[in-house]
C-alpha positions as a Markdown table, in Angstrom:
| # | Residue | x | y | z |
|---|---|---|---|---|
| 1 | Unk | -54.5 | 68.7 | 75.7 |
| 2 | Unk | -57.3 | 69.9 | 73.5 |
| 3 | Unk | -58.9 | 67.2 | 71.3 |
| 4 | Unk | -58.5 | 68.0 | 67.6 |
| 5 | Unk | -59.6 | 64.9 | 65.8 |
| 6 | Unk | -61.5 | 61.6 | 65.9 |
| 7 | Unk | -59.5 | 58.6 | 64.9 |
| 8 | Unk | -60.6 | 55.0 | 64.3 |
| 9 | Unk | -59.0 | 51.8 | 63.1 |
| 10 | Unk | -61.5 | 49.1 | 62.0 |
| 11 | Unk | -61.3 | 45.4 | 61.2 |
| 12 | Unk | -64.2 | 44.4 | 58.9 |
| 13 | Unk | -65.1 | 41.3 | 56.8 |
| 14 | Unk | -65.6 | 42.9 | 53.4 |
| 15 | Unk | -65.2 | 42.3 | 49.7 |
| 16 | Unk | -62.6 | 44.0 | 47.5 |
| 17 | Unk | -63.4 | 46.4 | 44.8 |
| 18 | Unk | -62.5 | 45.7 | 41.2 |
| 19 | Unk | -59.8 | 47.2 | 39.0 |
| 20 | Unk | -59.3 | 46.9 | 35.3 |
| 21 | Unk | -60.8 | 43.9 | 33.5 |
| 22 | Unk | -59.2 | 41.7 | 30.8 |
| 23 | Unk | -61.8 | 40.8 | 28.3 |
| 24 | Unk | -64.7 | 39.2 | 30.2 |
| 25 | Unk | -62.5 | 38.6 | 33.3 |
| 26 | Unk | -62.8 | 41.0 | 36.2 |
| 27 | Unk | -60.0 | 41.2 | 38.7 |
| 28 | Unk | -60.1 | 42.5 | 42.2 |
| 29 | Unk | -57.8 | 45.4 | 43.2 |
| 30 | Unk | -54.6 | 44.4 | 44.8 |
| 31 | Unk | -51.4 | 45.8 | 46.4 |
| 32 | Unk | -48.0 | 44.3 | 46.8 |
| 33 | Unk | -46.2 | 44.4 | 50.1 |
| 34 | Unk | -44.0 | 42.2 | 52.3 |
| 35 | Unk | -43.3 | 40.2 | 49.1 |
| 36 | Unk | -46.9 | 39.1 | 49.0 |
| 37 | Unk | -50.1 | 40.2 | 47.1 |
| 38 | Unk | -53.0 | 41.5 | 49.2 |
| 39 | Unk | -56.5 | 42.4 | 48.1 |
| 40 | Unk | -57.8 | 45.9 | 49.0 |
| 41 | Unk | -60.8 | 48.1 | 49.0 |
| 42 | Unk | -59.4 | 51.4 | 48.0 |
| 43 | Unk | -59.7 | 54.5 | 50.1 |
| 44 | Unk | -61.6 | 56.2 | 47.3 |
| 45 | Unk | -64.2 | 53.4 | 47.1 |
| 46 | Unk | -64.6 | 53.4 | 50.9 |
| 47 | Unk | -65.0 | 57.2 | 51.0 |
| 48 | Unk | -67.6 | 57.2 | 48.3 |
| 49 | Unk | -69.5 | 54.4 | 50.1 |
| 50 | Unk | -69.4 | 56.3 | 53.4 |
| 51 | Unk | -70.5 | 59.6 | 51.9 |
| 52 | Unk | -73.4 | 57.9 | 50.1 |
| 53 | Unk | -74.6 | 55.8 | 53.0 |
| 54 | Unk | -74.2 | 58.6 | 55.6 |
| 55 | Unk | -76.5 | 60.8 | 53.5 |
| 56 | Unk | -73.7 | 63.3 | 53.1 |
| 57 | Unk | -74.1 | 63.2 | 49.4 |
| 58 | Unk | -77.9 | 63.9 | 49.6 |
| 59 | Unk | -77.3 | 67.6 | 48.8 |
| 60 | Unk | -74.6 | 67.0 | 46.2 |
| 61 | Unk | -74.7 | 69.3 | 43.2 |
| 62 | Unk | -72.4 | 68.9 | 40.2 |
| 63 | Unk | -71.4 | 70.8 | 37.1 |
| 64 | Unk | -69.3 | 70.2 | 34.0 |
| 65 | Unk | -66.1 | 72.2 | 33.2 |
| 66 | Unk | -64.0 | 69.9 | 31.1 |
| 67 | Unk | -64.8 | 67.2 | 33.6 |
| 68 | Unk | -67.7 | 66.7 | 36.0 |
| 69 | Unk | -66.9 | 68.3 | 39.4 |
| 70 | Unk | -68.7 | 69.3 | 42.6 |
| 71 | Unk | -70.4 | 72.7 | 42.5 |
| 72 | Unk | -68.9 | 75.1 | 45.0 |
| 73 | Unk | -69.2 | 78.9 | 45.2 |
| 74 | Unk | -69.8 | 81.6 | 47.7 |
| 75 | Unk | -73.5 | 80.6 | 47.9 |
| 76 | Unk | -72.9 | 76.9 | 48.1 |
| 77 | Unk | -69.8 | 75.6 | 50.0 |
| 78 | Unk | -68.7 | 73.4 | 52.9 |
| 79 | Unk | -70.3 | 75.6 | 55.5 |
| 80 | Unk | -73.8 | 74.9 | 54.2 |
| 81 | Unk | -73.4 | 71.8 | 52.0 |
| 82 | Unk | -72.6 | 68.5 | 53.6 |
| 83 | Unk | -71.6 | 66.9 | 50.3 |
| 84 | Unk | -68.5 | 69.2 | 50.2 |
| 85 | Unk | -67.3 | 68.1 | 53.6 |
| 86 | Unk | -65.3 | 65.4 | 51.7 |
| 87 | Unk | -63.3 | 68.0 | 49.8 |
| 88 | Unk | -63.6 | 69.4 | 46.3 |
| 89 | Unk | -61.7 | 71.1 | 43.5 |
| 90 | Unk | -63.8 | 73.5 | 41.5 |
| 91 | Unk | -62.2 | 75.0 | 38.4 |
| 92 | Unk | -65.1 | 77.2 | 37.2 |
| 93 | Unk | -63.8 | 80.7 | 37.0 |
| 94 | Unk | -61.4 | 81.0 | 39.9 |
| 95 | Unk | -60.0 | 77.5 | 41.0 |
| 96 | Unk | -61.0 | 76.7 | 44.6 |
| 97 | Unk | -59.7 | 73.7 | 46.4 |
| 98 | Unk | -60.8 | 72.5 | 49.8 |
| 99 | Unk | -59.2 | 69.4 | 51.4 |
| 100 | Unk | -61.4 | 66.7 | 52.9 |
| 101 | Unk | -62.3 | 67.0 | 56.6 |
| 102 | Unk | -61.6 | 63.3 | 57.0 |
| 103 | Unk | -59.0 | 60.9 | 55.7 |
| 104 | Unk | -59.1 | 57.1 | 55.0 |
| 105 | Unk | -56.5 | 54.5 | 54.4 |
| 106 | Unk | -57.0 | 51.6 | 51.9 |
| 107 | Unk | -58.8 | 48.6 | 53.5 |
| 108 | Unk | -56.1 | 45.9 | 53.1 |
| 109 | Unk | -56.7 | 42.2 | 53.6 |
| 110 | Unk | -55.1 | 40.5 | 56.6 |
| 111 | Unk | -54.1 | 37.4 | 54.6 |
| 112 | Unk | -52.3 | 37.3 | 51.2 |
| 113 | Unk | -54.5 | 36.7 | 48.2 |
| 114 | Unk | -55.4 | 33.2 | 47.0 |
| 115 | Unk | -57.1 | 33.3 | 43.6 |
| 116 | Unk | -60.7 | 32.2 | 43.7 |
| 117 | Unk | -62.3 | 32.6 | 40.3 |
| 118 | Unk | -66.0 | 32.4 | 39.8 |
| 119 | Unk | -67.5 | 31.3 | 36.4 |
| 120 | Unk | -70.9 | 32.6 | 35.3 |
| 121 | Unk | -73.0 | 32.9 | 32.2 |
| 122 | Unk | -76.4 | 34.4 | 31.1 |
| 123 | Unk | -77.7 | 31.0 | 30.0 |
| 124 | Unk | -81.3 | 31.5 | 31.2 |
| 125 | Unk | -81.6 | 34.9 | 29.5 |
| 126 | Unk | -80.0 | 33.6 | 26.3 |
| 127 | Unk | -82.3 | 30.5 | 26.3 |
| 128 | Unk | -85.3 | 32.8 | 26.7 |
| 129 | Unk | -84.2 | 35.0 | 23.7 |
| 130 | Unk | -83.4 | 31.9 | 21.6 |
| 131 | Unk | -86.9 | 30.6 | 22.2 |
| 132 | Unk | -88.4 | 34.0 | 21.3 |
| 133 | Unk | -86.4 | 34.1 | 18.0 |
| 134 | Unk | -87.1 | 30.4 | 17.4 |
| 135 | Unk | -83.4 | 29.6 | 16.9 |
| 136 | Unk | -81.2 | 26.8 | 18.2 |
| 137 | Unk | -79.1 | 28.1 | 21.1 |
| 138 | Unk | -76.2 | 25.6 | 20.5 |
| 139 | Unk | -76.0 | 26.5 | 16.9 |
| 140 | Unk | -76.5 | 30.3 | 17.1 |
| 141 | Unk | -75.3 | 31.2 | 20.6 |
| 142 | Unk | -74.1 | 34.6 | 19.4 |
| 143 | Unk | -77.5 | 35.5 | 18.0 |
| 144 | Unk | -79.0 | 34.7 | 21.4 |
| 145 | Unk | -76.4 | 36.8 | 23.2 |
| 146 | Unk | -74.9 | 33.9 | 25.2 |
| 147 | Unk | -72.0 | 35.3 | 27.1 |
| 148 | Unk | -69.8 | 33.4 | 29.6 |
| 149 | Unk | -67.9 | 35.6 | 32.1 |
| 150 | Unk | -65.7 | 35.2 | 35.1 |
| 151 | Unk | -64.4 | 37.2 | 38.0 |
| 152 | Unk | -62.0 | 37.0 | 40.9 |
| 153 | Unk | -63.8 | 36.9 | 44.2 |
| 154 | Unk | -62.5 | 38.0 | 47.6 |
| 155 | Unk | -64.2 | 38.5 | 50.9 |
| 156 | Unk | -61.8 | 38.6 | 53.8 |
| 157 | Unk | -60.9 | 40.5 | 57.0 |
| 158 | Unk | -59.5 | 43.9 | 56.1 |
| 159 | Unk | -58.1 | 46.7 | 58.2 |
| 160 | Unk | -58.6 | 50.4 | 57.5 |
| 161 | Unk | -58.3 | 53.7 | 59.4 |
| 162 | Unk | -60.3 | 56.9 | 59.3 |
| 163 | Unk | -59.4 | 60.2 | 61.0 |
| 164 | Unk | -61.8 | 63.2 | 61.1 |
| 165 | Unk | -60.4 | 66.7 | 61.5 |
| 166 | Unk | -62.9 | 68.1 | 64.0 |
| 167 | Unk | -61.5 | 71.7 | 63.7 |
| 168 | Unk | -62.3 | 71.6 | 59.9 |
| 169 | Unk | -65.9 | 70.4 | 60.0 |
| 170 | Unk | -68.4 | 73.0 | 58.7 |
| 171 | Unk | -65.9 | 75.5 | 57.6 |
| 172 | Unk | -64.7 | 76.6 | 54.1 |
| 173 | Unk | -61.7 | 78.9 | 54.1 |
| 174 | Unk | -62.2 | 79.6 | 50.4 |
| 175 | Unk | -65.3 | 81.8 | 51.1 |
| 176 | Unk | -65.0 | 82.8 | 54.8 |
| 177 | Unk | -64.3 | 86.4 | 53.7 |
| 178 | Unk | -67.5 | 86.7 | 51.7 |
| 179 | Unk | -70.2 | 89.0 | 53.0 |
| 180 | Unk | -72.9 | 86.3 | 53.5 |
| 181 | Unk | -70.6 | 83.5 | 54.7 |
| 182 | Unk | -71.7 | 81.8 | 57.9 |
| 183 | Unk | -69.9 | 78.9 | 59.4 |
| 184 | Unk | -72.1 | 75.8 | 60.2 |
| 185 | Unk | -73.4 | 75.8 | 63.8 |
| 186 | Unk | -72.2 | 73.3 | 66.4 |
| 187 | Unk | -75.3 | 71.1 | 66.0 |
| 188 | Unk | -74.8 | 70.8 | 62.3 |
| 189 | Unk | -71.1 | 70.0 | 62.8 |
| 190 | Unk | -71.9 | 67.2 | 65.3 |
| 191 | Unk | -74.6 | 65.8 | 63.0 |
| 192 | Unk | -72.1 | 65.6 | 60.1 |
| 193 | Unk | -69.6 | 63.7 | 62.2 |
| 194 | Unk | -72.2 | 61.4 | 63.7 |
| 195 | Unk | -73.6 | 60.7 | 60.2 |
| 196 | Unk | -70.1 | 59.4 | 59.2 |
| 197 | Unk | -70.0 | 57.3 | 62.3 |
| 198 | Unk | -73.4 | 55.9 | 61.6 |
| 199 | Unk | -72.2 | 54.8 | 58.1 |
| 200 | Unk | -69.1 | 53.1 | 59.5 |
| 201 | Unk | -71.0 | 51.3 | 62.2 |
| 202 | Unk | -73.5 | 49.9 | 59.7 |
| 203 | Unk | -71.5 | 49.9 | 56.5 |
| 204 | Unk | -73.1 | 48.0 | 53.7 |
| 205 | Unk | -71.6 | 47.6 | 50.2 |
| 206 | Unk | -73.1 | 46.4 | 46.9 |
| 207 | Unk | -70.5 | 44.4 | 44.8 |
| 208 | Unk | -71.4 | 42.6 | 41.6 |
| 209 | Unk | -75.0 | 42.7 | 42.5 |
| 210 | Unk | -74.4 | 41.2 | 46.0 |
| 211 | Unk | -75.0 | 42.9 | 49.3 |
| 212 | Unk | -71.9 | 42.9 | 51.5 |
| 213 | Unk | -72.2 | 43.5 | 55.3 |
| 214 | Unk | -69.0 | 45.4 | 56.1 |
| 215 | Unk | -69.7 | 46.4 | 59.7 |
| 216 | Unk | -66.8 | 46.5 | 62.1 |
| 217 | Unk | -66.0 | 43.2 | 63.9 |
| 218 | Unk | -63.3 | 45.1 | 65.9 |
| 219 | Unk | -62.8 | 48.8 | 66.3 |
| 220 | Unk | -60.5 | 51.0 | 68.4 |
| 221 | Unk | -60.1 | 54.7 | 68.8 |
| 222 | Unk | -61.8 | 57.9 | 70.0 |
| 223 | Unk | -61.2 | 61.6 | 70.3 |
| 224 | Unk | -57.5 | 62.5 | 69.9 |
| 225 | Unk | -55.2 | 65.5 | 70.3 |
| 226 | Unk | -53.3 | 64.4 | 67.2 |
| 227 | Unk | -54.5 | 64.4 | 63.6 |
| 228 | Unk | -53.2 | 61.0 | 62.6 |
| 229 | Unk | -54.2 | 57.4 | 62.2 |
| 230 | Unk | -53.2 | 56.7 | 65.8 |
| 231 | Unk | -53.8 | 52.9 | 65.7 |
| 232 | Unk | -52.9 | 52.2 | 62.1 |
| 233 | Unk | -49.6 | 50.5 | 62.9 |
| 234 | Unk | -50.7 | 48.4 | 65.9 |
| 235 | Unk | -53.9 | 46.7 | 64.7 |
| 236 | Unk | -52.8 | 43.4 | 63.1 |
| 237 | Unk | -54.6 | 40.1 | 62.4 |
| 238 | Unk | -52.8 | 36.8 | 61.9 |
| 239 | Unk | -54.5 | 33.6 | 61.2 |
| 240 | Unk | -57.9 | 34.7 | 62.6 |
| 241 | Unk | -56.2 | 36.0 | 65.7 |
| 242 | Unk | -56.1 | 39.7 | 66.7 |
| 243 | Unk | -52.5 | 40.5 | 67.7 |
| 244 | Unk | -52.9 | 42.0 | 71.2 |
| 245 | Unk | -49.5 | 43.6 | 71.4 |
| 246 | Unk | -48.0 | 45.6 | 74.2 |
| 247 | Unk | -48.1 | 48.7 | 72.0 |
| 248 | Unk | -51.8 | 48.3 | 71.3 |
| 249 | Unk | -52.6 | 47.9 | 75.0 |
| 250 | Unk | -50.5 | 50.9 | 75.9 |
| 251 | Unk | -52.1 | 53.1 | 73.2 |
| 252 | Unk | -55.7 | 52.1 | 74.3 |
| 253 | Unk | -54.7 | 53.1 | 77.8 |
| 254 | Unk | -54.2 | 56.7 | 76.7 |
| 255 | Unk | -57.9 | 57.3 | 76.9 |
| 256 | Unk | -59.3 | 55.3 | 74.0 |
| 257 | Unk | -62.0 | 52.6 | 73.7 |
| 258 | Unk | -62.3 | 49.3 | 72.1 |
| 259 | Unk | -65.4 | 47.7 | 70.4 |
| 260 | Unk | -65.7 | 43.9 | 69.7 |
| 261 | Unk | -68.4 | 42.1 | 67.8 |
| 262 | Unk | -68.5 | 38.7 | 69.6 |
| 263 | Unk | -69.1 | 35.8 | 67.3 |
| 264 | Unk | -65.8 | 33.9 | 67.2 |
| 265 | Unk | -64.4 | 36.0 | 64.3 |
| 266 | Unk | -61.2 | 36.0 | 66.3 |
| 267 | Unk | -60.2 | 32.7 | 68.0 |
| 268 | Unk | -58.6 | 34.7 | 70.8 |
| 269 | Unk | -61.7 | 36.5 | 72.0 |
| 270 | Unk | -60.8 | 35.6 | 75.6 |
| 271 | Unk | -57.4 | 37.3 | 75.3 |
| 272 | Unk | -59.0 | 40.4 | 73.7 |
| 273 | Unk | -61.5 | 40.7 | 76.6 |
| 274 | Unk | -58.9 | 40.2 | 79.2 |
| 275 | Unk | -56.3 | 42.7 | 77.9 |
| 276 | Unk | -58.4 | 45.3 | 76.1 |
| 277 | Unk | -61.7 | 45.3 | 78.1 |
| 278 | Unk | -63.8 | 45.9 | 75.0 |
| 279 | Unk | -67.4 | 47.0 | 74.9 |
| 280 | Unk | -69.9 | 45.9 | 72.2 |
| 281 | Unk | -69.5 | 47.6 | 68.9 |
| 282 | Unk | -72.9 | 49.2 | 69.3 |
| 283 | Unk | -72.0 | 50.6 | 72.7 |
| 284 | Unk | -68.6 | 51.8 | 71.3 |
| 285 | Unk | -70.4 | 53.9 | 68.7 |
| 286 | Unk | -73.0 | 55.1 | 71.1 |
| 287 | Unk | -70.2 | 56.3 | 73.4 |
| 288 | Unk | -68.4 | 57.9 | 70.5 |
| 289 | Unk | -71.5 | 59.9 | 69.4 |
| 290 | Unk | -71.9 | 61.1 | 73.0 |
| 291 | Unk | -68.3 | 62.3 | 73.0 |
| 292 | Unk | -68.8 | 64.1 | 69.7 |
| 293 | Unk | -71.9 | 65.9 | 71.0 |
| 294 | Unk | -70.0 | 66.9 | 74.1 |
| 295 | Unk | -67.1 | 68.1 | 72.0 |
| 296 | Unk | -69.4 | 70.4 | 70.1 |
| 297 | Unk | -71.2 | 71.3 | 73.3 |
| 298 | Unk | -74.7 | 70.3 | 72.3 |
């Protein structure tokens, strides 16, 4: 059957993103399932990080029409602007909507949330200002801008899936009937997909001023004839152990590959190697980029 998409499910050790704060307390974003609370990095946060790190947003142009939105018209659209590959809704004049060429799930933690609160302050800066103003910091803390603050912290193994619609890359149906419309060539299409893969392989996040290495420690997938998160329901982690179920093994055997970053992240690395025959994460993405180039015949 003809391949139509590229699907991956990734396990990565990453931080959560933050939701609404209460006063000077910042809380991580959470989801409730199976009668427990789990931390997440939302699909929107992941998508933005991937678009920025991949360079897909390098040619992003925006405009304001009630709200800031991506610029899209017959001269600038998904066929010649990489930034629009992630979808857009432009309401300037005629409303044009193009869905994203790739879809993400939330990255949900593998273990339920245990609250870890971190307490901080700007004592050094406040002391410096108090000295400059020649005031007593203990007596006039407000005048020196002393501000204690706290936030929940979470960095844990999280699982997310991404599926790229290969038949949609480099096309924009909103403008394909325009006189000067020209679909992106195959090399450009392959470059866009590979740029996304590069970002996933080396994903790095900045959270609360800290650099977060969110590279995959386990990844499974490849080119598929179905446009769905094929491995979403079979990649599970319990107590630092990847669950190597019969269903996972059988799905991998349908022509997919597995990548494992060895380093005892999983205590059952031996079982993973025996049953799934993984390659290194670097080799996995090298093979995937070769498959993408072959798909687009370049």
